[in-house]
C-alpha positions as CSV (number, residue, x, y, z in Angstrom):
1,M,113.3,125.0,136.0
2,I,114.3,128.6,135.1
3,V,112.3,130.2,132.3
4,D,112.7,133.7,130.9
5,R,109.9,136.1,129.9
6,M,109.8,134.7,126.4
7,G,109.1,131.2,127.7
8,K,112.5,129.9,126.8
9,L,114.8,127.9,129.1
10,D,117.7,130.0,130.5
11,Y,120.6,127.5,130.5
12,A,123.2,130.1,131.8
13,K,121.1,130.8,135.0
14,M,120.6,127.1,135.5
15,I,124.4,126.5,135.4
16,S,125.1,129.4,137.8
17,S,122.5,128.2,140.2
18,S,124.0,124.8,140.2
19,H,127.5,126.1,140.9
20,R,126.2,128.1,143.9
21,N,124.6,124.9,145.4
22,G,127.7,122.9,144.6
23,R,125.7,120.2,143.0
24,I,126.4,120.1,139.2
25,R,125.1,116.8,137.9
26,V,126.3,116.7,134.4
27,R,124.6,113.5,133.2
28,R,121.2,114.6,134.6
29,F,121.5,118.1,133.1
30,R,122.4,116.8,129.7
31,A,119.5,114.4,129.7
32,F,117.2,117.2,130.8
33,G,118.6,119.6,128.3
34,A,118.1,117.1,125.4
35,C,114.5,116.4,126.5
36,S,113.8,120.1,126.8
37,A,115.2,120.8,123.4
38,A,113.0,118.1,121.9
39,I,109.9,119.6,123.6
40,L,110.8,123.1,122.3
41,S,111.3,121.9,118.8
42,L,107.9,120.2,118.8
43,C,106.2,123.2,120.3
44,C,107.7,125.5,117.7
45,S,107.0,123.3,114.7
46,P,104.7,124.6,112.0
47,G,101.1,123.5,112.3
48,L,101.2,123.0,116.1
49,D,99.3,125.6,118.0
50,S,100.3,124.6,121.5
51,P,102.5,122.2,123.4
52,A,99.4,120.1,124.1
53,M,99.1,119.4,120.4
54,A,102.6,118.0,120.1
55,K,102.7,114.3,119.2
56,P,106.4,113.0,119.2
57,K,105.4,109.5,118.2
58,A,103.4,110.7,115.2
59,A,106.1,113.0,114.1
60,A,108.7,110.2,114.3
61,H,106.4,108.0,112.3
62,R,106.1,110.6,109.6
63,A,109.8,111.1,109.6
64,E,110.3,107.4,108.9
65,Q,108.0,107.6,105.9
66,P,109.1,110.5,103.7
67,V,106.7,111.4,100.9
68,H,107.9,110.6,97.4
69,H,106.1,112.1,94.5
70,T,105.6,109.3,92.0
71,R,105.4,110.2,88.3
72,T,101.7,109.7,87.6
73,P,100.2,108.7,84.2
74,F,97.7,110.5,82.0
75,I,96.4,110.3,78.5
76,A,94.1,112.3,76.1
77,I,92.6,110.6,73.1
78,D,90.4,111.7,70.2
79,V,87.2,109.6,70.5
80,P,86.3,109.3,66.8
81,S,89.7,108.2,65.7
82,G,91.0,106.6,68.9
83,R,94.4,108.4,68.3
84,V,96.5,109.8,71.1
85,I,96.7,113.6,71.5
86,E,98.9,113.6,74.6
87,Q,100.1,111.0,77.1
88,R,102.7,110.2,79.8
89,D,103.3,106.6,81.0
90,A,99.9,105.7,79.7
91,T,100.6,102.0,79.6
92,R,102.1,101.8,83.1
93,T,100.2,99.3,85.2
94,W,98.1,101.0,87.9
95,Y,95.4,100.1,90.4
96,P,92.1,101.4,88.8
97,A,89.9,101.6,92.0
98,S,86.3,102.6,91.1
99,I,86.9,103.4,87.5
100,T,86.7,99.6,87.3
101,K,82.9,100.2,87.3
102,L,83.1,101.4,83.7
103,M,83.9,97.8,82.8
104,T,81.0,96.6,85.0
105,V,78.7,98.9,83.0
106,Y,80.2,97.6,79.7
107,V,79.6,93.9,80.5
108,A,76.1,94.6,81.8
109,L,75.1,96.6,78.7
110,Q,76.6,93.9,76.5
111,A,74.4,91.3,78.3
112,V,71.3,93.5,77.6
113,R,72.2,93.7,74.0
114,Q,72.6,89.9,73.9
115,G,69.1,89.5,75.3
116,R,70.2,87.9,78.5
117,L,68.3,90.4,80.6
118,A,66.6,93.8,80.2
119,M,67.1,97.2,81.8
120,D,64.0,96.7,83.9
121,T,65.0,93.2,85.1
122,P,65.0,93.3,88.9
123,L,68.3,92.3,90.5
124,V,68.4,90.8,94.0
125,V,70.8,92.2,96.6
126,S,72.5,89.2,98.1
127,A,74.2,88.9,101.5
128,R,77.6,89.1,99.7
129,A,76.6,92.3,98.0
130,A,75.3,93.8,101.3
131,S,78.6,93.1,103.0
132,M,80.7,95.3,100.7
133,K,82.7,98.2,102.1
134,P,81.6,101.8,101.4
135,S,80.7,103.5,99.3
136,K,77.4,101.7,99.2
137,M,73.7,102.1,99.1
138,G,73.2,99.9,102.1
139,F,70.1,97.9,101.0
140,A,69.1,94.8,103.0
141,P,69.7,91.4,101.5
142,G,66.6,90.3,99.5
143,S,65.9,93.9,98.2
144,Q,65.3,94.2,94.5
145,I,66.7,96.9,92.3
146,T,66.2,97.2,88.5
147,L,69.3,97.0,86.4
148,D,68.6,100.5,85.2
149,N,68.5,101.9,88.7
150,A,71.5,99.8,89.8
151,L,73.6,101.3,87.0
152,K,72.6,104.8,87.9
153,M,73.5,104.2,91.6
154,L,76.8,102.7,90.4
155,M,77.8,105.7,88.4
156,V,76.6,108.5,90.8
157,K,77.2,107.0,94.3
158,S,79.9,104.6,93.1
159,A,78.1,102.0,95.2
160,N,80.2,98.8,95.8
161,D,77.1,96.8,96.8
162,M,75.4,97.7,93.5
163,A,78.5,96.5,91.6
164,V,78.2,93.0,93.2
165,T,74.4,93.0,92.7
166,I,74.9,93.7,89.0
167,A,77.6,91.1,88.7
168,E,75.5,88.4,90.3
169,G,72.4,89.4,88.4
170,V,74.2,89.3,85.0
171,S,76.5,86.3,85.5
172,G,75.3,84.5,88.6
173,S,78.4,85.2,90.7
174,V,81.3,87.7,91.0
175,E,83.8,85.2,89.8
176,A,81.8,84.4,86.6
177,F,81.3,88.2,86.0
178,A,85.1,88.8,86.4
179,D,85.7,86.2,83.7
180,E,83.3,88.2,81.4
181,M,85.1,91.4,82.3
182,N,88.5,89.9,81.3
183,E,87.0,88.5,78.1
184,A,85.7,92.0,77.2
185,A,89.1,93.6,78.1
186,S,90.9,91.1,75.8
187,S,88.5,91.8,72.9
188,L,89.0,95.5,73.3
189,G,92.8,95.3,73.3
190,M,93.2,96.3,77.0
191,R,96.6,94.6,77.5
192,E,97.5,95.8,80.9
193,S,94.1,95.0,82.5
194,H,93.1,92.1,84.7
195,F,89.9,92.2,86.8
196,V,88.9,90.1,89.8
197,N,85.9,92.1,91.1
198,P,83.3,94.5,89.7
199,N,83.9,97.4,92.0
200,G,87.7,98.0,92.1
201,L,88.2,97.3,95.8
202,P,91.9,96.7,96.4
203,D,93.4,93.4,95.2
204,P,97.0,92.9,94.0
205,N,95.8,91.1,90.9
206,H,93.2,93.8,90.0
207,V,95.1,96.2,87.6
208,S,94.7,98.4,84.5
209,S,96.4,101.4,82.9
210,A,95.5,104.9,81.7
211,R,95.5,103.7,78.0
212,D,93.3,100.7,78.8
213,M,90.7,102.9,80.6
214,A,90.7,105.4,77.7
215,V,90.1,102.5,75.3
216,L,87.2,101.3,77.5
217,G,85.7,104.8,77.8
218,R,85.8,105.2,74.0
219,A,84.2,101.7,73.5
220,L,81.3,102.6,75.9
221,L,80.6,105.9,74.0
222,L,80.8,104.4,70.5
223,R,79.1,101.0,71.1
224,F,76.4,102.1,73.5
225,P,75.6,105.7,72.6
226,E,72.0,105.3,73.7
227,H,73.3,104.9,77.3
228,A,75.7,107.8,77.3
229,D,73.5,109.7,79.8
230,L,74.6,107.2,82.5
231,F,77.9,108.9,82.7
232,N,76.6,112.5,82.8
233,I,74.3,112.3,85.9
234,G,74.9,115.2,88.3
235,A,72.8,113.9,91.1
236,M,70.1,111.3,91.9
237,K,67.2,111.4,94.3
238,L,66.1,108.3,96.3
239,G,63.1,109.2,98.3
240,E,63.9,112.5,100.0
241,Q,67.7,111.9,99.8
242,V,69.7,113.7,97.0
243,I,73.0,112.2,96.2
244,P,75.5,114.2,94.1
245,T,78.1,112.9,91.7
246,H,81.8,112.6,92.7
247,N,82.9,113.8,89.3
248,G,84.3,117.3,89.8
249,M,84.4,118.0,86.1
250,L,80.6,117.9,85.6
251,G,79.1,121.3,85.8
252,R,82.5,122.9,86.2
253,Y,84.5,122.3,83.0
254,P,82.9,123.6,79.8
255,G,81.7,120.7,77.7
256,A,82.4,117.9,80.3
257,D,79.8,115.1,79.9
258,G,81.2,112.0,81.8
259,M,82.5,109.5,83.0
260,K,83.7,108.0,86.3
261,T,86.0,108.7,89.3
262,G,87.9,106.3,91.6
263,Y,89.8,106.3,94.8
264,T,91.7,103.9,97.1
265,C,94.9,104.4,99.1
266,P,96.9,102.1,96.8
267,A,95.6,103.8,93.7
268,G,95.3,107.5,94.6
269,F,92.6,109.6,93.0
270,N,91.7,108.4,89.5
271,L,89.4,109.8,86.8
272,V,88.1,108.9,83.3
273,A,86.5,112.0,81.9
274,S,85.0,113.0,78.6
275,A,84.2,116.4,77.1
276,T,82.9,117.8,73.9
277,R,83.8,121.2,72.3
278,E,83.0,122.5,68.8
279,G,82.2,119.0,67.6
280,R,85.3,117.4,69.0
281,K,85.0,114.7,71.6
282,V,88.0,113.9,73.8
283,I,88.6,111.4,76.6
284,V,91.1,112.2,79.4
285,V,92.4,109.7,82.0
286,V,94.4,110.8,85.0
287,L,95.7,108.4,87.7
288,G,97.3,108.7,91.1
289,D,96.5,112.2,92.1
290,P,96.8,113.2,95.8
291,S,93.3,114.7,96.2
292,A,90.0,115.0,94.4
293,R,90.6,118.7,93.7
294,K,94.0,118.1,92.2
295,R,92.5,115.3,90.1
296,T,90.0,117.7,88.7
297,A,92.6,120.4,88.1
298,R,95.0,118.1,86.3
299,A,92.2,116.7,84.1
300,A,91.0,120.2,83.2
301,N,94.5,121.2,82.2
302,V,95.0,118.1,80.0
303,F,91.6,118.8,78.3
304,D,92.8,122.4,77.6
305,H,95.9,121.2,76.0
306,A,94.1,118.5,74.0
307,F,91.4,120.9,72.6
308,A,94.1,123.4,71.7
309,S,96.1,120.8,69.8
310,G,95.4,119.8,66.3
311,Q,97.9,117.0,66.1
312,F,97.1,113.4,66.7
313,G,99.6,110.6,67.3
314,D,99.4,106.8,67.0
315,P,96.2,104.9,67.9
316,A,96.0,104.4,71.6
317,I,95.7,100.7,71.1
318,D,99.2,100.6,69.5
319,L,101.1,102.1,72.5
320,P,103.7,99.7,73.7
321,S,103.2,98.2,77.2
322,Q,105.4,99.0,80.1
323,A,106.7,96.2,82.2
324,G,106.6,96.2,86.0
325,P,104.1,96.0,88.9
326,P,101.8,98.9,89.8
327,P,103.1,101.3,92.4
328,D,101.4,101.3,95.8
329,M,100.5,105.0,96.5
330,R,99.5,104.4,100.1
331,G,102.6,106.1,101.5
332,E,101.9,109.2,99.4
333,I,98.1,109.4,99.6
334,C,97.2,108.0,103.1
335,V,100.2,108.4,105.3
336,R,98.8,111.5,106.9
337,R,95.2,110.4,107.0
338,S,93.6,109.0,110.1
339,K,91.7,105.7,109.8
340,A,88.4,107.6,109.8
341,A,89.7,110.0,107.1
342,Q,90.8,107.0,105.0
343,L,87.4,105.4,105.3
344,E,85.7,108.6,104.4
345,A,88.0,109.1,101.3
346,E,87.7,105.5,100.2
347,S,83.9,106.1,100.0
348,E,84.9,109.1,97.8
349,E,83.4,111.6,100.2
350,T,86.4,113.9,99.8
351,G,85.5,116.7,102.2
352,G,88.2,115.8,104.7
353,T,91.8,117.3,104.8
354,V,94.1,115.7,102.3
355,Q,97.8,116.0,101.6
356,T,98.7,118.6,99.0
357,T,101.8,118.9,96.8
358,E,104.3,121.5,98.0
359,G,105.7,124.2,95.7
360,S,102.6,125.0,93.7
361,A,102.9,127.9,91.2
362,P,101.9,131.3,92.6
363,Q,99.5,131.9,89.7
364,P,96.8,129.2,89.5
365,S,96.3,127.3,86.3
366,N,92.9,127.2,84.6
367,G,92.5,123.7,86.0
368,E,93.0,124.9,89.5
369,I,90.5,127.6,89.0
370,I,88.0,125.1,87.7
371,A,88.6,122.7,90.6
372,A,88.1,125.5,93.1
373,L,84.6,126.4,91.8
374,P,81.7,125.7,94.2
375,R,79.7,122.5,93.7
376,P,77.2,123.1,90.9
377,A,73.5,122.7,91.4
378,Y,72.2,119.7,89.6
379,K,68.6,118.7,88.8
380,P,68.6,115.1,90.2
381,I,67.1,112.1,88.4
382,E,64.8,109.9,90.4
383,V,65.7,106.3,91.3
384,F,63.7,103.8,93.3
385,V,63.9,100.5,95.1
386,G,61.9,97.5,93.9
387,P,60.7,96.2,90.6
388,A,59.2,98.5,88.0
389,P,55.4,98.9,88.2
390,D,53.5,96.0,86.6
391,Y,56.7,94.0,86.0
392,T,56.0,90.3,85.6
393,G,59.2,88.9,84.2
394,P,62.1,86.9,85.9
395,V,64.2,88.2,88.7
396,A,68.0,87.9,88.5
397,G,70.2,86.9,91.4
398,P,73.0,84.6,92.4
399,R,72.9,81.2,90.7
400,P,75.2,78.5,89.4
401,A,77.4,79.2,86.4
402,N,75.8,79.0,82.9
403,T,72.3,79.2,84.4
404,P,69.9,81.5,82.5
405,I,68.1,84.2,84.5
406,G,64.7,83.0,85.8
407,V,65.5,79.2,85.8
408,I,66.3,79.3,89.5
409,A,64.3,81.6,91.7
410,Y,66.5,83.4,94.2
411,A,65.4,83.6,97.8
412,P,67.1,85.5,100.7
413,P,68.9,83.2,103.2
414,E,66.0,83.4,105.8
415,K,63.4,82.3,103.3
416,A,65.6,79.6,101.8
417,A,66.1,78.1,105.3
418,A,62.3,78.0,105.9
419,V,61.7,76.3,102.5
420,L,64.5,73.8,102.9
421,P,64.8,72.7,106.6
422,L,67.8,70.7,107.6
423,R,67.1,66.9,107.9
424,A,69.2,64.2,109.4
425,D,71.1,61.9,107.1
426,P,69.7,58.3,107.5
427,A,73.2,56.9,107.1
428,A,74.7,59.1,109.8
429,L,76.0,57.4,113.0
430,P,74.6,58.5,116.4
431,M,76.8,60.4,118.8
432,R,77.1,57.4,121.1
433,R,80.1,55.4,122.2
434,G,81.0,51.8,122.8
435,K,78.8,48.7,122.3
436,A,75.6,50.7,122.1
437,A,76.8,52.6,119.1
438,K,78.0,49.4,117.4
439,H,74.6,47.8,118.1
440,H,72.8,50.9,116.7
441,A,74.9,50.8,113.6
442,E,74.2,47.1,113.0
443,A,70.5,47.7,113.5
444,K,70.5,50.4,110.9
445,S,72.4,48.2,108.4
446,H,69.6,45.6,108.7
447,P,66.4,47.6,108.4
448,K,64.2,44.5,107.7
449,H,64.5,43.3,111.3
450,S,62.2,44.7,113.9
451,V,63.2,45.8,117.3
452,A,61.8,42.6,118.8
453,D,63.9,40.5,116.4
454,N,67.0,42.4,117.5
455,E,66.2,41.8,121.2
456,K,65.8,38.0,120.6
457,A,69.1,37.9,118.8
458,A,70.8,39.6,121.6
459,K,69.4,37.1,124.3
460,A,70.4,34.2,122.1
461,Q,74.0,35.5,122.1
462,K,74.0,35.7,125.9
463,K,72.4,32.2,126.5
464,P,75.0,29.4,126.6
465,S,74.6,26.5,124.2
466,A,74.1,22.8,125.3
467,A,77.7,21.9,124.4
468,A,79.0,24.7,126.5
469,K,76.8,23.4,129.5
470,G,78.2,19.9,129.2
471,K,81.8,21.1,129.2
472,A,81.1,23.1,132.3
473,A,79.6,20.0,134.1
474,K,82.7,17.9,133.4
475,K,85.0,20.5,134.9
């Protein structure tokens, strides 16, 4: 191979050398030239520091999956009136991801108001809850968490295991809790929403919309004002561990006071946020952003427009629904993420590299400035594991449908096995074959006969009768 001082292939010298040797091999040269050109193009591509970093297969894979920038929904509503200030595609069906947990909080607080349980009722972490994917607290099956602490962990850590623990504690099972979620959604007028789990982990039948989530956020603030602080927690402390919120608006945007973030590959980065300025309270919902920072920036810009506007439109509840399935944002959000980065992002730990939208404006918007601010310092609230001191009431855990809390005591699988050991069914047949099995079955069907009686009956069957002996003698 002939290479010049700049590290480039000198095709002219290669051809001259081949002529001198009298061995021009056109086919081999063309193949070599094409291969060399491919290697050169990879080595000189932006973002590759050296030939060792070139990955032709990965580049081809990216080329096969071009990034399309889907039109993403948003809405801003006035909380007191419920009227729309600004919106785009707000009734388009979308995967909600972890903003689902706002409905989990709504159903749980509704159960407390109905007297079915209390904020200090201990909830049992089941094996099903412990098996959830991150983000999670990671408590062992059988652990007990008060409803109050579980809700705080749900809002701050976005813990999927706590969502299932709350669902099973309130309704007995995830399925029964999902039924209550859908009943609540219907009563609130959330027409695009259908829930199948309490945490928002991906499911094709688990959907909502920006309008529905704004309606839900408003209902939480107006119907349960005494619990509004659940959505404004900057950090929590469990033992010596301090866990900050995922909500980039808190402590950055002036007046921000809630509510919940969400992220999965099919959904993108979602946010339901609330803010208060000069006596006005506004809820903003943004869905499908490509990163946590861009989610925060877009929400801040929508808030700026909403607070600057004095015009209200129709009630959010009256917006017409849009037909069609939700888009799958996986190709736009996760196509350039490794499996490890996807897992990290799905736990909403968004410190990894994420795809950014090209062609951003040279002058940053106020939202981009807000999103780029360093993480604020929060004073954490303390949470703990176990029942509250001196608590003597019932413990809530998985149980049959329509069973009140405390009627059936929940026990972890290990303890349940010790209390109720397996026993053989008296009617079960033995694992024997042939006549022995048949004889054993007949013996079990006549329990009044003793073993001795059975033996006498067997000998009598083998002993020939007198008539049989006479016939044998005549023969």
